[in-house]
C-alpha positions, 0 to 999 in steps of 0.5 A, a space after each residue: 941510102 939517104 943524105 944526112 947532115 948536121 942542122 946547126 952546121 947547115 945554118 952556119 954554112 948559110 950564114 957564113 958561106 951563102 950555101 946550104 947542105 940542102 942545095 948540094 944534097 939535091 945536086 948529089 942525088 940528081 948526079 950533078 957532081 963532077 967527081 968523087 975522090 978519097 979525101 987525102 987528109 982524112 982517112 975513111 972520108 971522101 969528097 964530092 966535087 959539086 959545081 954551084 953557081 959557076 964554081 966548084 965546091 968540095 963536099 967532104 962526106 963519110 958513109 955511116 953504118 947504114 950506107 947513108 951519106 953524111 955531109 961534113 961541110 962545103 967550101 969552094 976550091 981553087 985547086 979543083 976549079 983549075 983541074 975541073 973548071 971546064 967540066 964543072 961549068 958543063 954540069 953547073 947548077 
């Protein structure tokens, strides 16, 4: 199993949101995520909840035919921060 992403999207995330797939990928591989959930708005997609710099980020992903994790984007979530906030700070990167 590998963690994959689009390089152009990664550059955009760095420029626009100050976060990279590289960082969240490392946290995911190290098991430093709070939870994995089904994405309620996209069938067949899941989300990692990953704490980064004191705030919970949502990382939507799919599994490809080779069981690789394909990351789609990264964004902060007030909703999940409220639900998991204390837990995310315990495991923060």
